[in-house]
C-alpha positions in Angstrom: 95.8 107.1 114.5 94.1 103.7 114.9 96.0 100.4 114.5 95.1 97.1 112.9 96.9 93.8 112.7 96.6 92.0 109.4 97.3 88.4 108.4 96.9 87.0 104.9 97.9 83.6 106.4 101.1 82.8 104.6 101.8 79.1 104.7 105.2 78.3 103.3 108.3 76.7 104.8 110.3 78.9 107.1 112.7 80.7 104.8 115.8 79.7 106.9 114.9 76.4 108.6 112.4 74.9 106.1 110.0 74.1 109.0 106.4 74.2 108.0 103.5 74.3 110.5 100.6 72.1 110.0 97.5 73.9 108.5 95.7 73.4 111.8 98.5 74.9 113.8 98.9 77.8 111.4 95.2 78.7 111.5 95.2 78.5 115.3 98.1 80.8 115.4 96.1 83.4 113.4 93.2 83.2 115.7 95.4 83.4 118.8 97.1 86.4 117.4 93.7 88.1 117.1 92.9 87.5 120.7 96.4 88.9 121.6 95.8 92.0 119.4 92.6 92.8 121.4 94.4 92.3 124.7 97.1 94.7 123.7 94.6 97.4 122.7 94.7 97.3 118.9 91.6 98.7 117.2 91.1 96.1 114.5 92.2 92.7 113.2 92.0 91.7 109.6 92.2 88.5 107.7 93.0 88.4 104.0 91.5 86.3 101.2 93.7 84.3 98.8 92.7 81.4 96.5 96.1 80.8 94.9 99.6 80.6 96.1 101.0 79.5 99.6 98.2 80.8 101.8 95.5 79.4 104.0 93.1 82.3 103.7 90.6 81.0 101.2 87.8 81.2 103.8 88.2 84.4 105.8 84.6 84.3 107.0 85.4 81.1 108.9 88.5 82.6 110.6 86.7 85.8 111.4 83.8 83.9 112.9 86.2 82.1 115.2 87.6 85.5 116.2 84.2 86.9 116.7 83.5 84.1 119.2 86.8 84.6 121.1 86.9 88.5 121.2 84.5 91.1 122.4 85.8 94.6 121.4 88.2 94.5 118.5 86.8 95.3 115.0 87.0 92.6 112.4 88.1 93.5 108.9 89.0 91.7 105.7 92.1 92.3 103.7 90.7 92.0 101.1 87.4 90.4 100.2 88.0 89.5 96.6 84.5 90.6 95.5 85.5 90.4 91.8 85.5 86.6 91.9 82.6 86.1 94.3 78.8 86.1 94.1 77.6 89.4 95.8 74.5 87.7 97.1 76.7 85.2 99.0 79.0 87.9 100.2 76.1 89.9 101.5 74.7 86.8 103.4 78.0 85.5 104.8 79.3 88.8 106.0 76.0 90.0 107.4 75.9 86.7 109.4 79.4 87.6 110.7 78.3 91.1 111.5 75.5 89.7 113.6 77.8 87.2 115.4 80.2 90.0 116.2 77.4 92.5 117.1 78.4 95.0 114.5 82.2 94.8 114.6 82.6 93.9 111.0 84.0 96.1 108.2 84.9 94.9 104.7 87.9 95.9 102.6 87.0 94.9 99.0 89.4 94.5 96.1 90.1 92.5 93.0 92.9 90.6 94.8 96.7 90.3 94.5 97.0 86.8 93.2 97.2 86.4 89.4 95.7 82.8 89.5 92.3 83.2 91.1 90.4 84.4 88.0 91.3 81.2 86.1 90.4 79.2 89.2 86.9 80.6 89.3 86.5 80.5 85.5 86.6 84.3 85.0 88.4 86.4 82.5 91.2 88.3 84.2 91.0 90.9 81.4 87.6 91.9 82.7 88.7 92.2 86.4 87.8 95.8 86.8 84.3 95.3 85.2 83.7 92.4 87.5 84.9 94.4 90.5 82.6 97.4 89.7 79.5 95.5 89.0 79.8 93.1 91.9 80.7 95.8 94.4 77.7 98.0 93.4 75.3 95.0 93.7 76.7 94.2 97.1 76.2 97.8 98.2 72.5 97.7 97.1 71.9 94.4 98.8 73.1 95.8 102.1 71.3 99.2 101.8 68.0 98.1 100.2 65.3 95.5 100.5 63.3 94.1 97.6 66.2 94.6 95.2 65.5 94.4 91.4 68.8 94.1 89.5 70.1 93.1 86.1 73.8 92.9 85.1 76.4 91.1 83.0 78.1 88.6 85.4 75.3 86.9 87.3 71.6 86.1 86.8 69.1 88.9 87.3 67.5 89.5 90.7 63.8 90.2 91.3 62.5 91.5 94.7 65.5 90.1 96.6 66.1 90.8 100.3 69.2 89.0 101.6 69.1 87.6 105.1 70.2 88.1 107.7 70.3 91.9 107.5 73.5 93.5 108.9 73.5 94.1 112.6 73.0 97.8 112.8 72.9 99.1 109.2 75.3 98.4 106.4 78.9 97.8 107.5 81.5 100.2 106.3 83.2 99.1 103.1 86.7 100.2 102.3 88.3 99.8 98.9 91.7 98.1 98.8 94.2 99.8 96.4 97.6 98.6 95.4 98.5 99.6 91.8 95.6 100.9 89.8 93.5 104.1 89.8 90.4 102.0 89.4 89.8 101.2 93.1 90.5 104.8 94.3 88.0 106.0 91.5 85.3 103.6 92.7 85.8 104.5 96.3 85.6 108.2 95.6 82.5 107.8 93.5 80.6 106.2 96.3 82.1 108.3 99.1 83.8 105.2 100.6 87.2 105.0 102.4 90.4 103.9 100.7 92.8 101.3 102.1 96.2 101.5 100.3 98.3 98.4 100.4 101.5 100.3 101.2 103.2 96.9 101.1 106.1 96.5 98.7 106.3 99.5 96.3 108.0 102.9 96.9 105.9 105.5 98.8 105.4 107.7 95.7 103.3 104.9 94.0 100.8 104.8 96.8 100.8 108.5 97.3 99.7 108.9 93.7 96.7 106.6 94.3 95.7 108.5 97.5 96.0 111.9 95.8 93.8 110.7 93.0 91.2 109.4 95.5 91.1 112.7 97.4 90.8 114.7 94.2 88.0 112.5 92.9 86.2 112.3 96.3 85.7 116.0 96.2 84.8 116.1 92.5 82.0 113.6 93.1 80.5 116.0 95.6 81.6 114.4 98.9 82.9 116.4 101.9 86.7 116.0 101.7 86.8 115.8 105.5 85.2 112.4 105.2 87.8 111.0 102.8 89.2 108.3 105.2 92.5 106.5 104.3 94.2 103.5 105.8 97.7 102.2 105.0 99.3 98.8 105.2 102.9 97.9 105.8 105.2 95.3 104.4 106.0 93.6 107.7 107.0 94.6 111.2 110.3 93.7 112.9 111.4 95.6 116.1 114.7 95.6 118.0 116.3 98.0 120.5 118.3 99.8 117.8 118.0 99.8 114.0 121.5 98.4 113.7 120.4 95.5 115.9 117.3 95.0 113.8 119.4 94.8 110.6 121.9 92.4 112.1 119.2 90.2 113.7 116.8 90.0 110.8 118.9 90.4 107.7 119.2 86.7 106.8 115.5 86.2 107.6 114.2 89.2 105.6 116.4 88.5 102.5 115.6 84.8 102.5 111.9 85.6 102.6 112.3 88.0 99.7 114.0 85.3 97.6 111.3 82.7 98.6 108.5 85.0 97.6 110.0 86.2 94.3 107.8 85.4 91.3 109.9 85.5 88.2 106.9 85.2 85.8 105.6 88.5 87.3 108.9 90.4 87.2 108.3 94.0 86.1 104.6 93.9 87.0 103.8 96.4 89.7 102.6 95.0 93.1 104.0 91.5 92.9 107.7 91.6 93.7 109.3 94.0 96.1 112.2 96.2 94.7 113.6 96.3 98.3 115.7 93.1 98.1 118.1 93.9 101.0 117.0 94.7 104.5 119.1 97.9 104.3 117.0 99.1 101.3 113.8 98.1 103.1 114.7 100.1 106.2 115.8 103.1 104.2 113.1 103.4 101.6 110.6 100.5 101.8 107.2 100.5 103.5 108.4 97.7 105.8 108.5 98.8 109.5 111.9 97.5 110.6 114.2 99.0 113.2 114.1 100.6 116.6 110.8 101.9 118.0 111.8 105.5 117.2 112.8 104.5 113.6 109.4 102.9 113.2 107.6 105.9 114.7 109.4 108.2 112.3 108.5 106.1 109.3 104.8 105.9 110.2 104.7 109.6 110.8 106.5 110.2 107.5 103.9 108.2 105.7 101.2 110.1 107.5 102.6 113.4 106.3 102.1 112.1 102.7 99.0 110.0 103.1 97.0 111.7 105.9 95.9 108.2 106.9 93.6 107.4 109.9 94.5 103.7 110.2 97.8 102.0 110.2 97.9 98.2 109.5 100.8 96.1 110.7 101.7 92.5 109.9 103.9 90.3 112.2 103.6 86.9 110.5 105.2 87.8 107.2 108.7 86.4 107.8 107.9 83.2 109.6 108.5 84.2 113.2 107.2 82.0 116.0 104.0 82.7 117.8 106.0 83.9 120.9 108.0 86.2 118.6 104.9 87.6 117.0 103.3 88.3 120.4 106.5 90.0 121.6 106.5 92.2 118.5 102.9 93.2 119.0 103.5 94.0 122.6 106.4 96.2 121.9 104.5 98.0 119.2 101.5 98.5 121.5 103.6 99.8 124.4 106.4 101.7 122.7 105.2 102.9 119.3 101.4 103.2 119.2 101.0 105.7 122.0 103.4 108.1 120.4 101.8 107.9 117.0 98.3 108.2 118.5 99.4 111.4 120.2 101.2 112.9 117.2 98.6 111.9 114.6 95.2 111.8 116.2 92.1 110.4 114.3 88.4 110.3 115.0 87.9 107.1 113.0 85.4 104.9 114.8 84.6 107.8 117.1 82.2 109.7 114.9 
């Protein structure tokens, strides 16, 4: 298995102390963590994109460009690129530039986004979100694989003989499809033979397993070799202690305060927005959150792998407001005590073929 670190750049007061980093300090923390992830041997680092809510990730290309300049090996991903609200021509240009700067280390994860407010912000009809997603993704795909593109669609002006520049560094970057609640993204990924990145963030395992099963079934139905159906999975946050009991005692107040802080009552009952795992005990037992001893976390990842068959595991260490030093310590423990065991027990040829 390969491993990625993801930040969607939360920017809200610490759930217990109320402390709030300046925007500059928070952004520097994200870039420094990417350097640290490379030093500890992680395979990829991802930055999300949010345009509503308490986040500082509205410009992931800028953050990833800073990381491209300060790293040499680690792959740079998005988590996700909200293609449904963006102009595909600009996405093609911006991310091809980033691909050139990083000398081919870029991969996109596209999705319609997890914040309910961004369609209104960009003057788009949220009721058409999946139509927007499909049309814009398919245009982006053509812009990266073809030159002299002629195109006509519903959501932007027609194109005539367009070749976006720069071109990607060494052919089109891999595009994953982010999937959290709907069968639409797995369907689109399967149609085009693309990999699937399941959020695996706040819902029970069965919800995500359903999306992955649909993806694999449709992948083969569309005529693609099922051996090429790559899957990645997220996590709802990473907290490590010597024993699971110690992790619960140490992080209980922090975890449960963060759940209360993040709760969105206007979205209650809508899948993918509020976690049903309100206590840390519930999260340890049944949630996708990776909380506990190294062995407990190993067992949970391998348990998910038994259901998902995933090649890439994403972890997040800045979900709960830990300091930079605490985040680095968590990444180091994961890299030294957890990753080697999971790599051995669940090998993957992702990025090797």
